[in-house]
N, C-alpha and C positions, 0 to 999 in steps of 0.2 A: 692647215689648221682652220677650224671654224672660229667665228668672232669670239665665242666664249673662251676658247683656248688662248686666243690672242690676248684677251683681257687679263687671263690668269697669269700670263707670262710677260705682262706689261713692264716689269722692271728690267727686263733683258732688252738691250738695244739690238736693232737689226744689224746683221752683218752686211758687208757690201754685197755678197751673193744673194742673201735674202732680199735686199732691196732691188737688185737687178731682176731677180725672178718675179717679184711682185709688180715691178714696173712693167714687165712684159705682160703679165696677166691683166693689168689694168689698162692696157693700150685699147682694149675693145670695150671697156666699161665706161659708164657715164660719169661726169663729175660728181653727181649725187652719190653714186655707188662708192666712189673713192672716199668722199667725205664721211659717208656712213661708217665704212670700215675704219677710217682714221679716228673718228670719235669713239667707236667701240674700243679701239686698240689703245688710245693714249689719253682720253679724257680723265681728269681735268688738266692734264699737263700738256695741252696742245693749244696753240694760239694762232690767229690769223693776222698776217702783216697786211695792213691796209693804208694805201696812200690815197684812197678814194678815186682812183681811176675806174674805168668801166669794168675791168676784170674783177676788181676788188669789191665793188658794190654787188656784182653778180654773185660772188661767193658768200657775201654777207646774207644775201636774200636766201641762198641755198642752205646755208648753215642755220639760219634762224628757223627754217622749217624742219630741221633735224634736232636742234637743241634749244632748250629754253634759256640757257645761260652760257652762250658762247664767249670765248675770250678772244677779243680783237684789240689790236694795239695799232697806234699811229706814231710816226716819227715826225714831230713838229720841228723842222730845222730852223725856224725863225725867218725863213725867206719864202714861205708858201704864198700862193695866190689867195686873194680874198674869196674867190669862187670855191676854193677847196674848203675853206672854213664854213662857207654857206652849205655846201653839200654835207659836210660833217654833221652839222646841226640837223639837217633834214633826215639824214640816216638815223641819228640818235632818236629823233622824234618819232619816226615811222616804226622803228623796230624795238624801241624801248629797252635798250641795254647800254651799259656803260662802256665807253671806249677808253682804253688805257693810253694815255698820252705821254710820250717820252721826249724830253727836251735835251739838247746838247749841254755838256758841261759849260757853264758860263765862263769860268776862268780860262778854259781852253779856247773858246771862242774869242774872248778879249785878247789873249796872247797872240792868236793867229792874226787877227784883224789889225792889231797895233803894229805887228812886224811886217805884214804884207799888204794891208789895205783891205777894204770891204769887198771889193770885186777882184780879188786875187786870182780867181779861177779862170779869167780870160787870158792871163799872161802865159800859162803853161799847163800841160797835162798833169805835171807833178803838183802844181799849186791846186789844180782842181781836185785831184785825188786827195790832197790834204784837207781841203775844205769838206769834201764828202766824208772823209774819215772822222773829222771832228763833229760834223753836223748829223751824220747818219750812221756810220759804222759803229761808233762807240756806243751811242744810245741803243743800237740794235742788240749789242751784246748784253746790255742790261735787260732789255725786253725779253730776251730768250733765256735769261738765267733761270734755272730750275725747270725748264721745259724739256719734254722728251720729243716734241715734234713741233713743227711750224708749217703753216700753209701759205702758199703765195699764189698770185694771179699771173704767173709767168706763162707766156705762150711762145712756141717755137718760131712762129712767123713774125714775132716782133722785131728781131734783129739777128744779125749773123752770130752774135755772142751767145745766142740762146737756141740755136738750131739743133744742137745735139742734146739738149737737156732732157732728162728722164722725168716720168711722173712721180717716181719714188727715188729719192737720193739719200745718201748719208752726207750730212753737212759737217765735214771735218773742221771747218773753220770755227764751229761753235760746239766743240766737244763730242762730235759724232752723233748729234741728235738727227732725227729723221726730217727731211724736208719733203713736203708733199705739194705737187703742182697739178692740180685736178684739171685745169684748162689747157694743158700743154698743147693738145692737138686741135683746139678750137681755133676757128678763123674769126676775123674781126666781124664778119657778118653774123656769125652765130652769137657773138657776145651782144651785138646790138639787137638782135632778134629777141634774146632773152630779156634784156632791159625793157624793151617796148611791150612785150607780151605780159611781163610781170609788173610793169609800172614801178621799176626801181629808180629811185632818185639818182640822178647823175650830175656830174660836174658841167656847169653851163659852157665851160671852155671847150668841151667836146663838140658843141654845136657851132663853134667858132674856128674850126679847123685845127684844133689841138687833139690829135689822136693819143698822144702820150704826154702826161703832165707831171712835172717835178717842181723844183724850186722856180720861182718867178724869173730870176735873171738868167736861168739856164734852160728855159723852155720858150718856144715860139710856135706860132701856127705854121703848118707846112703849106707848101705851094702845091698846085695840082700836078700829080705825077710823081711827087717825091715819095720816098720811103717813109713809112709811118713813124720811124724813130728819127727822121731828119731834123725834127724840131727840138731834140734833146742834144745839148752841147754840140751845136751845129758847126762850131769852129774846129772840131776834132775829126779824126778819121773814124769810120764805123767800128773798126776793131777795138777801139779804146772806150766806146760808149757804155760803160757800166760804172756804178759808183762804189763798188766794193761790197754791196749788200748780198750779192749772189756770187759766191765763191766756191772753189773746189778744194782749197787747201789754205791753211793760215800762212801768212808771211811772217817777217821778223817781229812784227808787233802783235801777232796773234790773228791778223786778218790779212787778206790779200785783195787789194783793189785792182780790178782788171778793167 
């Protein structure tokens, strides 16, 4: 199908086979090619998930060159670094669009903290998944409500949990909407090259040894020779280092934290 035909059939969700076929076709395409297709296909029911890491600001720069009014959202967990808020303001100022901010349900946060403490996540993987569920996964569900597609900055080389991820997926955890990962085959060097060549504002923590940035108490700088995800939930095994935002199927509560 050409882009016009895709647009005319935008009410129809992609099947698993269509997503697989498209992902194969897009392996040789640039991120801009994929974003252009996605905007033609799903706009205005497509949004970009942004945590203001390097990959996310690269996608923002690309999208703003293709769309005058892109939809971008951020999950403010209440535990972010000050440097993340600073780059958020710099991005807003440079590109001139509103960022949709989603906060966790305050009653759920209060209940969790009263029962298990403010730093419950250090005590067990189960506690950490619970905290991520309250602070990230539930707000994500609200952010994606009514959307037909969402875009992420996932890359295969980021972690073992992402090594088999496709560029186009069906997100069964969120009602079968389409999940688009344009940078999936990019290296860290390619991301940095783009940031520097296009003068994209980036989080200062990246210059201080933080290749991956999440909540402040769950993120640290990495040591020379360590894996790029070593600074995220460093007390856990690599196989469990996801927060539940990127799933393949819903669990008992509608999401699956892996």
